[in-house]
PDBQT receptor file of N, H, CA, C and O in Angstrom, charges set to zero:
ATOM      1  N   MET A   1      41.305  69.342 -24.757  1.00  0.00    +0.000 N 
ATOM      2  CA  MET A   1      42.511  68.603 -24.468  1.00  0.00    +0.000 C 
ATOM      3  C   MET A   1      43.096  68.123 -25.803  1.00  0.00    +0.000 C 
ATOM      4  O   MET A   1      42.396  67.554 -26.640  1.00  0.00    +0.000 OA
ATOM      5  N   THR A   2      44.345  68.360 -25.967  1.00  0.00    +0.000 N 
ATOM      6  H   THR A   2      44.914  68.822 -25.287  1.00  0.00    +0.000 HD
ATOM      7  CA  THR A   2      44.994  67.946 -27.206  1.00  0.00    +0.000 C 
ATOM      8  C   THR A   2      45.406  66.475 -27.111  1.00  0.00    +0.000 C 
ATOM      9  O   THR A   2      45.425  65.884 -26.031  1.00  0.00    +0.000 OA
ATOM     10  N   ASN A   3      45.734  65.906 -28.263  1.00  0.00    +0.000 N 
ATOM     11  H   ASN A   3      45.719  66.386 -29.141  1.00  0.00    +0.000 HD
ATOM     12  CA  ASN A   3      46.170  64.510 -28.292  1.00  0.00    +0.000 C 
ATOM     13  C   ASN A   3      47.454  64.312 -27.499  1.00  0.00    +0.000 C 
ATOM     14  O   ASN A   3      47.638  63.282 -26.850  1.00  0.00    +0.000 OA
ATOM     15  N   ARG A   4      48.329  65.286 -27.553  1.00  0.00    +0.000 N 
ATOM     16  H   ARG A   4      48.179  66.123 -28.080  1.00  0.00    +0.000 HD
ATOM     17  CA  ARG A   4      49.603  65.178 -26.850  1.00  0.00    +0.000 C 
ATOM     18  C   ARG A   4      49.396  65.116 -25.334  1.00  0.00    +0.000 C 
ATOM     19  O   ARG A   4      50.041  64.323 -24.649  1.00  0.00    +0.000 OA
ATOM     20  N   ILE A   5      48.507  65.944 -24.822  1.00  0.00    +0.000 N 
ATOM     21  H   ILE A   5      47.983  66.588 -25.379  1.00  0.00    +0.000 HD
ATOM     22  CA  ILE A   5      48.217  65.939 -23.388  1.00  0.00    +0.000 C 
ATOM     23  C   ILE A   5      47.531  64.629 -22.990  1.00  0.00    +0.000 C 
ATOM     24  O   ILE A   5      47.852  64.053 -21.950  1.00  0.00    +0.000 OA
ATOM     25  N   ALA A   6      46.595  64.161 -23.806  1.00  0.00    +0.000 N 
ATOM     26  H   ALA A   6      46.334  64.629 -24.651  1.00  0.00    +0.000 HD
ATOM     27  CA  ALA A   6      45.896  62.912 -23.511  1.00  0.00    +0.000 C 
ATOM     28  C   ALA A   6      46.868  61.735 -23.489  1.00  0.00    +0.000 C 
ATOM     29  O   ALA A   6      46.775  60.877 -22.612  1.00  0.00    +0.000 OA
ATOM     30  N   LEU A   7      47.785  61.684 -24.428  1.00  0.00    +0.000 N 
ATOM     31  H   LEU A   7      47.860  62.382 -25.140  1.00  0.00    +0.000 HD
ATOM     32  CA  LEU A   7      48.773  60.604 -24.459  1.00  0.00    +0.000 C 
ATOM     33  C   LEU A   7      49.708  60.677 -23.254  1.00  0.00    +0.000 C 
ATOM     34  O   LEU A   7      50.070  59.648 -22.683  1.00  0.00    +0.000 OA
ATOM     35  N   ALA A   8      50.094  61.879 -22.873  1.00  0.00    +0.000 N 
ATOM     36  H   ALA A   8      49.800  62.715 -23.337  1.00  0.00    +0.000 HD
ATOM     37  CA  ALA A   8      50.965  62.041 -21.703  1.00  0.00    +0.000 C 
ATOM     38  C   ALA A   8      50.251  61.591 -20.434  1.00  0.00    +0.000 C 
ATOM     39  O   ALA A   8      50.840  60.885 -19.615  1.00  0.00    +0.000 OA
ATOM     40  N   LEU A   9      49.001  61.983 -20.259  1.00  0.00    +0.000 N 
ATOM     41  H   LEU A   9      48.523  62.556 -20.924  1.00  0.00    +0.000 HD
ATOM     42  CA  LEU A   9      48.242  61.558 -19.079  1.00  0.00    +0.000 C 
ATOM     43  C   LEU A   9      48.041  60.052 -19.065  1.00  0.00    +0.000 C 
ATOM     44  O   LEU A   9      48.155  59.419 -18.016  1.00  0.00    +0.000 OA
ATOM     45  N   GLY A  10      47.743  59.477 -20.220  1.00  0.00    +0.000 N 
ATOM     46  H   GLY A  10      47.650  59.991 -21.072  1.00  0.00    +0.000 HD
ATOM     47  CA  GLY A  10      47.585  58.024 -20.320  1.00  0.00    +0.000 C 
ATOM     48  C   GLY A  10      48.870  57.293 -19.973  1.00  0.00    +0.000 C 
ATOM     49  O   GLY A  10      48.841  56.274 -19.282  1.00  0.00    +0.000 OA
ATOM     50  N   ALA A  11      49.999  57.808 -20.450  1.00  0.00    +0.000 N 
ATOM     51  H   ALA A  11      50.022  58.635 -21.011  1.00  0.00    +0.000 HD
ATOM     52  CA  ALA A  11      51.295  57.189 -20.154  1.00  0.00    +0.000 C 
ATOM     53  C   ALA A  11      51.614  57.282 -18.665  1.00  0.00    +0.000 C 
ATOM     54  O   ALA A  11      52.144  56.334 -18.087  1.00  0.00    +0.000 OA
ATOM     55  N   ILE A  12      51.300  58.405 -18.048  1.00  0.00    +0.000 N 
ATOM     56  H   ILE A  12      50.869  59.175 -18.518  1.00  0.00    +0.000 HD
ATOM     57  CA  ILE A  12      51.547  58.567 -16.610  1.00  0.00    +0.000 C 
ATOM     58  C   ILE A  12      50.691  57.591 -15.812  1.00  0.00    +0.000 C 
ATOM     59  O   ILE A  12      51.178  56.971 -14.867  1.00  0.00    +0.000 OA
ATOM     60  N   ILE A  13      49.427  57.452 -16.181  1.00  0.00    +0.000 N 
ATOM     61  H   ILE A  13      49.032  57.956 -16.949  1.00  0.00    +0.000 HD
ATOM     62  CA  ILE A  13      48.538  56.534 -15.466  1.00  0.00    +0.000 C 
ATOM     63  C   ILE A  13      49.028  55.098 -15.611  1.00  0.00    +0.000 C 
ATOM     64  O   ILE A  13      49.050  54.352 -14.632  1.00  0.00    +0.000 OA
ATOM     65  N   LEU A  14      49.422  54.702 -16.820  1.00  0.00    +0.000 N 
ATOM     66  H   LEU A  14      49.404  55.308 -17.615  1.00  0.00    +0.000 HD
ATOM     67  CA  LEU A  14      49.934  53.349 -17.016  1.00  0.00    +0.000 C 
ATOM     68  C   LEU A  14      51.227  53.109 -16.250  1.00  0.00    +0.000 C 
ATOM     69  O   LEU A  14      51.427  52.032 -15.689  1.00  0.00    +0.000 OA
ATOM     70  N   LEU A  15      52.096  54.098 -16.224  1.00  0.00    +0.000 N 
ATOM     71  H   LEU A  15      51.933  54.973 -16.680  1.00  0.00    +0.000 HD
ATOM     72  CA  LEU A  15      53.351  53.976 -15.485  1.00  0.00    +0.000 C 
ATOM     73  C   LEU A  15      53.089  53.823 -13.991  1.00  0.00    +0.000 C 
ATOM     74  O   LEU A  15      53.717  52.992 -13.334  1.00  0.00    +0.000 OA
ATOM     75  N   LEU A  16      52.171  54.612 -13.452  1.00  0.00    +0.000 N 
ATOM     76  H   LEU A  16      51.661  55.287 -13.986  1.00  0.00    +0.000 HD
ATOM     77  CA  LEU A  16      51.840  54.512 -12.033  1.00  0.00    +0.000 C 
ATOM     78  C   LEU A  16      51.186  53.169 -11.701  1.00  0.00    +0.000 C 
ATOM     79  O   LEU A  16      51.443  52.602 -10.639  1.00  0.00    +0.000 OA
ATOM     80  N   ALA A  17      50.351  52.663 -12.592  1.00  0.00    +0.000 N 
ATOM     81  H   ALA A  17      50.142  53.123 -13.454  1.00  0.00    +0.000 HD
ATOM     82  CA  ALA A  17      49.737  51.352 -12.374  1.00  0.00    +0.000 C 
ATOM     83  C   ALA A  17      50.805  50.259 -12.401  1.00  0.00    +0.000 C 
ATOM     84  O   ALA A  17      50.746  49.322 -11.605  1.00  0.00    +0.000 OA
ATOM     85  N   LEU A  18      51.770  50.365 -13.296  1.00  0.00    +0.000 N 
ATOM     86  H   LEU A  18      51.819  51.126 -13.943  1.00  0.00    +0.000 HD
ATOM     87  CA  LEU A  18      52.854  49.386 -13.368  1.00  0.00    +0.000 C 
ATOM     88  C   LEU A  18      53.697  49.416 -12.098  1.00  0.00    +0.000 C 
ATOM     89  O   LEU A  18      54.051  48.363 -11.568  1.00  0.00    +0.000 OA
ATOM     90  N   VAL A  19      54.020  50.594 -11.610  1.00  0.00    +0.000 N 
ATOM     91  H   VAL A  19      53.733  51.450 -12.041  1.00  0.00    +0.000 HD
ATOM     92  CA  VAL A  19      54.788  50.721 -10.371  1.00  0.00    +0.000 C 
ATOM     93  C   VAL A  19      54.009  50.122  -9.209  1.00  0.00    +0.000 C 
ATOM     94  O   VAL A  19      54.588  49.443  -8.361  1.00  0.00    +0.000 OA
ATOM     95  N   ASP A  20      52.704  50.365  -9.161  1.00  0.00    +0.000 N 
ATOM     96  H   ASP A  20      52.234  50.916  -9.851  1.00  0.00    +0.000 HD
ATOM     97  CA  ASP A  20      51.869  49.817  -8.097  1.00  0.00    +0.000 C 
ATOM     98  C   ASP A  20      51.880  48.291  -8.134  1.00  0.00    +0.000 C 
ATOM     99  O   ASP A  20      51.983  47.647  -7.090  1.00  0.00    +0.000 OA
ATOM    100  N   VAL A  21      51.775  47.712  -9.319  1.00  0.00    +0.000 N 
ATOM    101  H   VAL A  21      51.691  48.235 -10.167  1.00  0.00    +0.000 HD
ATOM    102  CA  VAL A  21      51.784  46.255  -9.445  1.00  0.00    +0.000 C 
ATOM    103  C   VAL A  21      53.141  45.695  -9.029  1.00  0.00    +0.000 C 
ATOM    104  O   VAL A  21      53.201  44.677  -8.340  1.00  0.00    +0.000 OA
ATOM    105  N   LEU A  22      54.214  46.336  -9.432  1.00  0.00    +0.000 N 
ATOM    106  H   LEU A  22      54.166  47.163  -9.992  1.00  0.00    +0.000 HD
ATOM    107  CA  LEU A  22      55.545  45.833  -9.098  1.00  0.00    +0.000 C 
ATOM    108  C   LEU A  22      55.845  45.925  -7.603  1.00  0.00    +0.000 C 
ATOM    109  O   LEU A  22      56.497  45.040  -7.048  1.00  0.00    +0.000 OA
ATOM    110  N   LEU A  23      55.381  46.973  -6.956  1.00  0.00    +0.000 N 
ATOM    111  H   LEU A  23      54.852  47.692  -7.407  1.00  0.00    +0.000 HD
ATOM    112  CA  LEU A  23      55.689  47.169  -5.543  1.00  0.00    +0.000 C 
ATOM    113  C   LEU A  23      54.711  46.471  -4.600  1.00  0.00    +0.000 C 
ATOM    114  O   LEU A  23      55.122  45.932  -3.573  1.00  0.00    +0.000 OA
ATOM    115  N   PHE A  24      53.428  46.475  -4.938  1.00  0.00    +0.000 N 
ATOM    116  H   PHE A  24      53.094  46.913  -5.773  1.00  0.00    +0.000 HD
ATOM    117  CA  PHE A  24      52.419  46.017  -3.987  1.00  0.00    +0.000 C 
ATOM    118  C   PHE A  24      51.575  44.840  -4.465  1.00  0.00    +0.000 C 
ATOM    119  O   PHE A  24      50.786  44.308  -3.684  1.00  0.00    +0.000 OA
ATOM    120  N   GLY A  25      51.711  44.422  -5.699  1.00  0.00    +0.000 N 
ATOM    121  H   GLY A  25      52.353  44.854  -6.333  1.00  0.00    +0.000 HD
ATOM    122  CA  GLY A  25      50.895  43.326  -6.206  1.00  0.00    +0.000 C 
ATOM    123  C   GLY A  25      49.632  43.834  -6.882  1.00  0.00    +0.000 C 
ATOM    124  O   GLY A  25      49.437  45.039  -7.042  1.00  0.00    +0.000 OA
ATOM    125  N   THR A  26      48.784  42.903  -7.273  1.00  0.00    +0.000 N 
ATOM    126  H   THR A  26      48.943  41.924  -7.143  1.00  0.00    +0.000 HD
ATOM    127  CA  THR A  26      47.613  43.261  -8.070  1.00  0.00    +0.000 C 
ATOM    128  C   THR A  26      46.339  43.475  -7.251  1.00  0.00    +0.000 C 
ATOM    129  O   THR A  26      45.299  43.826  -7.810  1.00  0.00    +0.000 OA
ATOM    130  N   ASP A  27      46.407  43.270  -5.947  1.00  0.00    +0.000 N 
ATOM    131  H   ASP A  27      47.251  42.985  -5.493  1.00  0.00    +0.000 HD
ATOM    132  CA  ASP A  27      45.199  43.402  -5.133  1.00  0.00    +0.000 C 
ATOM    133  C   ASP A  27      44.612  44.810  -5.191  1.00  0.00    +0.000 C 
ATOM    134  O   ASP A  27      43.392  44.972  -5.190  1.00  0.00    +0.000 OA
ATOM    135  N   HIS A  28      45.456  45.810  -5.239  1.00  0.00    +0.000 N 
ATOM    136  H   HIS A  28      46.447  45.678  -5.240  1.00  0.00    +0.000 HD
ATOM    137  CA  HIS A  28      44.969  47.193  -5.281  1.00  0.00    +0.000 C 
ATOM    138  C   HIS A  28      44.220  47.471  -6.575  1.00  0.00    +0.000 C 
ATOM    139  O   HIS A  28      43.184  48.136  -6.563  1.00  0.00    +0.000 OA
ATOM    140  N   LEU A  29      44.735  46.967  -7.686  1.00  0.00    +0.000 N 
ATOM    141  H   LEU A  29      45.576  46.427  -7.696  1.00  0.00    +0.000 HD
ATOM    142  CA  LEU A  29      44.078  47.226  -8.968  1.00  0.00    +0.000 C 
ATOM    143  C   LEU A  29      42.731  46.516  -9.055  1.00  0.00    +0.000 C 
ATOM    144  O   LEU A  29      41.790  47.043  -9.648  1.00  0.00    +0.000 OA
ATOM    145  N   VAL A  30      42.633  45.336  -8.473  1.00  0.00    +0.000 N 
ATOM    146  H   VAL A  30      43.398  44.908  -7.991  1.00  0.00    +0.000 HD
ATOM    147  CA  VAL A  30      41.351  44.629  -8.457  1.00  0.00    +0.000 C 
ATOM    148  C   VAL A  30      40.342  45.426  -7.636  1.00  0.00    +0.000 C 
ATOM    149  O   VAL A  30      39.194  45.590  -8.050  1.00  0.00    +0.000 OA
ATOM    150  N   PHE A  31      40.760  45.917  -6.487  1.00  0.00    +0.000 N 
ATOM    151  H   PHE A  31      41.693  45.784  -6.150  1.00  0.00    +0.000 HD
ATOM    152  CA  PHE A  31      39.884  46.732  -5.639  1.00  0.00    +0.000 C 
ATOM    153  C   PHE A  31      39.432  47.989  -6.371  1.00  0.00    +0.000 C 
ATOM    154  O   PHE A  31      38.249  48.328  -6.363  1.00  0.00    +0.000 OA
ATOM    155  N   LEU A  32      40.383  48.684  -7.008  1.00  0.00    +0.000 N 
ATOM    156  H   LEU A  32      41.345  48.409  -7.015  1.00  0.00    +0.000 HD
ATOM    157  CA  LEU A  32      40.026  49.902  -7.738  1.00  0.00    +0.000 C 
ATOM    158  C   LEU A  32      39.117  49.608  -8.925  1.00  0.00    +0.000 C 
ATOM    159  O   LEU A  32      38.220  50.394  -9.232  1.00  0.00    +0.000 OA
ATOM    160  N   GLY A  33      39.343  48.494  -9.585  1.00  0.00    +0.000 N 
ATOM    161  H   GLY A  33      40.071  47.856  -9.336  1.00  0.00    +0.000 HD
ATOM    162  CA  GLY A  33      38.475  48.101 -10.701  1.00  0.00    +0.000 C 
ATOM    163  C   GLY A  33      37.049  47.853 -10.248  1.00  0.00    +0.000 C 
ATOM    164  O   GLY A  33      36.101  48.268 -10.914  1.00  0.00    +0.000 OA
ATOM    165  N   LYS A  34      36.895  47.175  -9.113  1.00  0.00    +0.000 N 
ATOM    166  H   LYS A  34      37.665  46.838  -8.572  1.00  0.00    +0.000 HD
ATOM    167  CA  LYS A  34      35.557  46.925  -8.567  1.00  0.00    +0.000 C 
ATOM    168  C   LYS A  34      34.872  48.229  -8.180  1.00  0.00    +0.000 C 
ATOM    169  O   LYS A  34      33.687  48.418  -8.455  1.00  0.00    +0.000 OA
ATOM    170  N   LYS A  35      35.619  49.126  -7.543  1.00  0.00    +0.000 N 
ATOM    171  H   LYS A  35      36.582  48.972  -7.320  1.00  0.00    +0.000 HD
ATOM    172  CA  LYS A  35      35.032  50.404  -7.143  1.00  0.00    +0.000 C 
ATOM    173  C   LYS A  35      34.674  51.256  -8.364  1.00  0.00    +0.000 C 
ATOM    174  O   LYS A  35      33.657  51.950  -8.359  1.00  0.00    +0.000 OA
ATOM    175  N   LEU A  36      35.498  51.205  -9.401  1.00  0.00    +0.000 N 
ATOM    176  H   LEU A  36      36.323  50.641  -9.406  1.00  0.00    +0.000 HD
ATOM    177  CA  LEU A  36      35.189  51.943 -10.624  1.00  0.00    +0.000 C 
ATOM    178  C   LEU A  36      33.915  51.405 -11.268  1.00  0.00    +0.000 C 
ATOM    179  O   LEU A  36      33.083  52.172 -11.751  1.00  0.00    +0.000 OA
ATOM    180  N   PHE A  37      33.769  50.077 -11.271  1.00  0.00    +0.000 N 
ATOM    181  H   PHE A  37      34.445  49.454 -10.878  1.00  0.00    +0.000 HD
ATOM    182  CA  PHE A  37      32.553  49.470 -11.814  1.00  0.00    +0.000 C 
ATOM    183  C   PHE A  37      31.330  49.906 -11.022  1.00  0.00    +0.000 C 
ATOM    184  O   PHE A  37      30.288  50.206 -11.606  1.00  0.00    +0.000 OA
ATOM    185  N   GLU A  38      31.444  49.946  -9.694  1.00  0.00    +0.000 N 
ATOM    186  H   GLU A  38      32.290  49.703  -9.219  1.00  0.00    +0.000 HD
ATOM    187  CA  GLU A  38      30.332  50.413  -8.864  1.00  0.00    +0.000 C 
ATOM    188  C   GLU A  38      29.999  51.870  -9.154  1.00  0.00    +0.000 C 
ATOM    189  O   GLU A  38      28.826  52.241  -9.191  1.00  0.00    +0.000 OA
ATOM    190  N   LEU A  39      31.020  52.701  -9.362  1.00  0.00    +0.000 N 
ATOM    191  H   LEU A  39      31.973  52.400  -9.332  1.00  0.00    +0.000 HD
ATOM    192  CA  LEU A  39      30.797  54.106  -9.672  1.00  0.00    +0.000 C 
ATOM    193  C   LEU A  39      30.072  54.260 -11.005  1.00  0.00    +0.000 C 
ATOM    194  O   LEU A  39      29.155  55.073 -11.124  1.00  0.00    +0.000 OA
ATOM    195  N   ILE A  40      30.476  53.490 -11.999  1.00  0.00    +0.000 N 
ATOM    196  H   ILE A  40      31.221  52.830 -11.903  1.00  0.00    +0.000 HD
ATOM    197  CA  ILE A  40      29.828  53.553 -13.306  1.00  0.00    +0.000 C 
ATOM    198  C   ILE A  40      28.374  53.110 -13.197  1.00  0.00    +0.000 C 
ATOM    199  O   ILE A  40      27.490  53.725 -13.795  1.00  0.00    +0.000 OA
ATOM    200  N   GLU A  41      28.123  52.052 -12.441  1.00  0.00    +0.000 N 
ATOM    201  H   GLU A  41      28.841  51.553 -11.955  1.00  0.00    +0.000 HD
ATOM    202  CA  GLU A  41      26.745  51.600 -12.225  1.00  0.00    +0.000 C 
ATOM    203  C   GLU A  41      25.920  52.689 -11.542  1.00  0.00    +0.000 C 
ATOM    204  O   GLU A  41      24.776  52.933 -11.926  1.00  0.00    +0.000 OA
ATOM    205  N   TRP A  42      26.491  53.343 -10.534  1.00  0.00    +0.000 N 
ATOM    206  H   TRP A  42      27.421  53.145 -10.222  1.00  0.00    +0.000 HD
ATOM    207  CA  TRP A  42      25.781  54.386  -9.804  1.00  0.00    +0.000 C 
ATOM    208  C   TRP A  42      25.501  55.581 -10.710  1.00  0.00    +0.000 C 
ATOM    209  O   TRP A  42      24.412  56.153 -10.664  1.00  0.00    +0.000 OA
ATOM    210  N   LEU A  43      26.473  55.956 -11.529  1.00  0.00    +0.000 N 
ATOM    211  H   LEU A  43      27.357  55.491 -11.567  1.00  0.00    +0.000 HD
ATOM    212  CA  LEU A  43      26.276  57.081 -12.437  1.00  0.00    +0.000 C 
ATOM    213  C   LEU A  43      25.231  56.748 -13.506  1.00  0.00    +0.000 C 
ATOM    214  O   LEU A  43      24.461  57.621 -13.907  1.00  0.00    +0.000 OA
ATOM    215  N   SER A  44      25.200  55.509 -13.966  1.00  0.00    +0.000 N 
ATOM    216  H   SER A  44      25.826  54.800 -13.641  1.00  0.00    +0.000 HD
ATOM    217  CA  SER A  44      24.229  55.149 -14.993  1.00  0.00    +0.000 C 
ATOM    218  C   SER A  44      22.810  55.175 -14.429  1.00  0.00    +0.000 C 
ATOM    219  O   SER A  44      21.850  55.368 -15.175  1.00  0.00    +0.000 OA
ATOM    220  N   PHE A  45      22.675  54.981 -13.128  1.00  0.00    +0.000 N 
ATOM    221  H   PHE A  45      23.455  54.824 -12.523  1.00  0.00    +0.000 HD
ATOM    222  CA  PHE A  45      21.366  55.075 -12.495  1.00  0.00    +0.000 C 
ATOM    223  C   PHE A  45      20.810  56.489 -12.607  1.00  0.00    +0.000 C 
ATOM    224  O   PHE A  45      19.606  56.661 -12.795  1.00  0.00    +0.000 OA
ATOM    225  N   TRP A  46      21.655  57.494 -12.496  1.00  0.00    +0.000 N 
ATOM    226  H   TRP A  46      22.633  57.355 -12.343  1.00  0.00    +0.000 HD
ATOM    227  CA  TRP A  46      21.215  58.870 -12.522  1.00  0.00    +0.000 C 
ATOM    228  C   TRP A  46      21.030  59.407 -13.936  1.00  0.00    +0.000 C 
ATOM    229  O   TRP A  46      20.608  60.549 -14.114  1.00  0.00    +0.000 OA
ATOM    230  N   ARG A  47      21.331  58.620 -14.908  1.00  0.00    +0.000 N 
ATOM    231  H   ARG A  47      21.673  57.692 -14.763  1.00  0.00    +0.000 HD
ATOM    232  CA  ARG A  47      21.204  59.063 -16.305  1.00  0.00    +0.000 C 
ATOM    233  C   ARG A  47      19.787  59.195 -16.756  1.00  0.00    +0.000 C 
ATOM    234  O   ARG A  47      19.536  59.558 -17.905  1.00  0.00    +0.000 OA
TER     235      ARG A  47
């Protein structure tokens, strides 16, 4: 993956997160953050 593609994907993700916060509030991001933390914990168990 080139730097240009990585920056474009990062910008798209940030833009979508901003739209989500503006339209629906921050509850979704908190939920996704908790689930991401659980996924990382689960993956580290299998390491």
